Phi, psi and omega in degrees: 000159184242130173266113187283349176284351178243001184277128178260143184304328181289346176279349176262277173203141177270106183297342182292341178274353181286149177296148180293146177288147178296150179285158178296332180302326183291344184268351181092003178284136178304123181304338179302334181270352190227334197293339180255012180264138171300152188268046180272359174228157174234076188288158171293155184283062178228130179247102187278138177238337181216158176209146176209122180064237182265004187240148175233159181234137180269179185294343178260007177089002178282140181255146181224142170281121183275101179257021173246326178053043178051049180057040179081005176287338182250046179306325187260015176088165178282130175065040178303126188300324180293318182286321177296320179297320179296319179294314182298318179298319182288327179301329180279353184254288176195143184248335183208131174236344194069167180277008174293341178227164172280159167226156190282354179265330188292316181302308178299321178299313181296319182296316184282330175291318177299318179295319179300323181271353183070033181237181184263321195225156179229133172251106184277137175224201184247300186253165178298318179300322177295323178296320178295313178302319180294318178299321178297315179298316179299315182297318179294316179298318177300319180299319181283319189270336182247307182286330179091026175294143180296148182307139175067017182245001184298137177235147176236130178272130180235178187246141171302142180080008184291157167219114180236005182134188185227024173288167184296322176295315184293319179292343178297335177244023172266148170246025173269112184299328181294326180278336194254317189299136176076013180242014178282177006289159190254155181281128179281174172105016181232142178234128185252138180229162180300136179293134179089358182255094184293328178295317178296321178298315180297321181291337181280344182285131176233176176300341179270357182286127180253336184200158166244124181252123187214144167272126179300327166225132182279117185281295184295339178287348178123031184056060182271120181260123182284168174306150186301330183268001186297300183296319175301322178292319178299318178300315181295316182294316181293321178297315181294329183268002183058052180233139179288144170254118179250119181259115175277097180257027184297320176263323188278342187271176172066045171101341188304318186260018179087010177214167176301315176229148174298330176304326179299325183292341181241013173069034182242139173241111180282172175283325178226133167261136170254121186236155178185210176043265186296345180296336176266006174062017184075013183248311179223153177288123178221130174221169182197150165254130184236127181196184180271164186295334181287349176248299181294338180290355179287341181288141178244155180307133178092349183276340182202148181185181179195130179301316183267345181300125181079018180296155186301322179295313179298319181294324179294316178291316178300321178297319178296321177298313182299320180292326174297315181292329181298338177285338183082354184293315178299321181297316180296319180295321179296323177296314183293312181289329178298323178295321177296312181296317183295317178300316180297315181290325178298329181294346181266357176296129185092352178246025183121347175257131179276318181194162173229160177198156178157196179205138182057224180267050182214103187227132172263137183235119178270114177275144175302115184296342177287344178273311185187163170285163175300321180301316182294322178296319179297320179296318180292322177295320177301321177296342179253011173088023177230127180256117172227177181224141175280161174247272180238138175060242185253020180266133173239161183230146175243126177214065183291157175302149182295341180277358176300159178255167175300321178299318178302313184293321177293326174300314181299315180296318180298322180290323176296318178301318181294321178297315181296319177299319180297317181291323180289331180286000000 
């Protein structure tokens, strides 16, 4: 295991030695769309101007099947009429009050989200990284105020290969050199163990451990699915050790994997859910920490907050999302369509695909690295009207909106097959 409070970036990889990314000018994108942007992303050469359902249109009128769905933030498609209607109605009423006052949208949103998760309380925030930061603060406060850990000694066990955001605290326990190098000094208090190894996780727990933070499926690592018994064992071990289990369902939750939460698929109920992305319906940033009062109740007025967290517009859209999920229809559709997508992608194993893995409408595809990098495959797919994103090396991921059709998914698979045939030729 790795203690990240003693890890120096040069002990991982020094990202400064990596070759520079090509400029957007080299891709043919009009500099008007790029020249004043910081270079913290390396986007594909597509400039999107419109979207509807599972499809987007660029500034030149070309249409693309969106198989990334904004990293699962657009689970319900672009411009979903129910969600757009909720936003428009709220825009005519009030959009921001701050938490200095109550607003009439936040209470119902919190109540129905808590019910959806089977919990008592909701801490509303804006972005996924804020939800993670909030979960860390809650876990530490719980450790000191409830468990009785000595001051300044709280530790949280995390997983190798994790991705929970890019704030300075979160990158302190990342082992991704691109996210970490040159951004220290790093925040102490985290211990990292191999993902999927419940024995290593158990061995890392000490009397100072307050929580285990885990993605039920690791998204940015390449849609990595742990052994089937991993999360159930983690739940049992943390419960016996009086340690919180925090599930980061920011990408995996809210219908993406064919269930409300990926934890549901393995029969696990964590102490805290971290939610984001799809909670805002692709319209506004909405995130939340959801848990029971014996954990979230440790927060006191003034200890944590956000000017925009829980704003009426976000709460109105979030409430519409929760009510859609409460029907169970998006989850069922993701299961059914996921089976179609998985069968199609599995048919390409041996034809340039090494393996696939995932759950619901979330699939990682390992391309034979002798053919191309993941980035190159994504570029070629974009040329054929399909938008996906690479993760590491030669891995690409498919996460189309749940409103996609079987025809859409077969189109995506056919285009990948054509790209692979082109590369093999």
